[in-house]
C-alpha positions as CSV (number, residue, x, y, z in Angstrom):
1,M,54.6,-51.9,8.2
2,P,55.6,-48.5,9.4
3,T,53.0,-47.0,11.8
4,D,53.7,-43.4,11.0
5,K,52.6,-43.6,7.4
6,E,49.1,-43.4,5.9
7,Y,47.9,-46.3,3.7
8,S,45.2,-46.8,1.0
9,I,42.9,-49.7,1.3
10,D,44.8,-51.5,-1.4
11,E,48.1,-51.0,0.4
12,I,46.6,-52.3,3.6
13,I,45.3,-55.5,1.9
14,E,48.6,-56.1,0.1
15,S,50.8,-55.3,3.2
16,N,50.3,-58.6,4.9
17,T,49.6,-62.2,3.7
18,K,47.2,-62.8,6.6
19,I,45.2,-59.6,5.7
20,T,45.3,-60.6,2.1
21,K,43.9,-64.1,2.8
22,W,41.3,-62.7,5.2
23,Y,39.8,-60.3,2.5
24,V,40.3,-62.6,-0.6
25,G,37.0,-62.8,-2.4
26,K,35.5,-59.9,-0.5
27,N,34.9,-56.4,-1.9
28,K,36.2,-53.1,-0.7
29,K,32.9,-52.5,1.2
30,T,33.9,-55.2,3.6
31,I,37.3,-53.7,4.5
32,T,35.9,-50.2,4.4
33,R,33.3,-51.3,7.0
34,D,36.0,-52.9,9.2
35,L,38.2,-49.8,9.0
36,K,35.2,-47.6,9.9
37,E,34.6,-49.7,13.0
38,L,38.3,-49.3,13.9
39,Q,37.9,-45.6,13.4
40,E,34.9,-45.6,15.8
41,L,37.1,-47.4,18.4
42,G,39.8,-44.8,17.9
43,L,42.4,-47.3,16.7
44,V,42.6,-45.9,13.2
45,V,42.6,-42.4,11.9
46,K,41.3,-41.6,8.4
47,N,42.6,-38.7,6.3
48,K,40.7,-38.5,3.0
49,S,41.0,-42.0,1.5
50,R,44.1,-43.1,3.5
51,Y,44.3,-44.7,6.9
52,K,46.9,-44.6,9.7
53,A,47.1,-46.5,13.0
54,N,46.4,-44.4,16.1
55,I,49.7,-45.8,17.6
56,D,49.5,-43.6,20.7
57,L,46.2,-45.3,21.7
58,V,47.4,-48.7,20.6
59,N,50.5,-48.3,22.8
60,K,48.4,-47.3,25.8
61,L,46.3,-50.4,25.4
62,V,49.2,-52.7,24.9
63,F,51.6,-51.1,27.4
64,P,49.5,-49.5,30.1
65,S,51.4,-47.3,32.5
66,K,52.0,-48.5,36.0
67,S,49.9,-45.6,37.3
68,T,46.8,-47.0,35.7
69,K,47.0,-50.5,37.2
């Protein structure tokens, strides 16, 4: 899934079988709540009704620079 693109909730759910299985039987309120929490953590950016990973922050968390160790 490209990280430079914005996705709708439906596209997010359909993008990955693990995500699809996780949200099966749940309504959009559940994933909306989860995406809101990711927004509050700064991991996701919302633009109208589409979402995008905050890849800069994710990269900093996954690959911290040597100067921050």
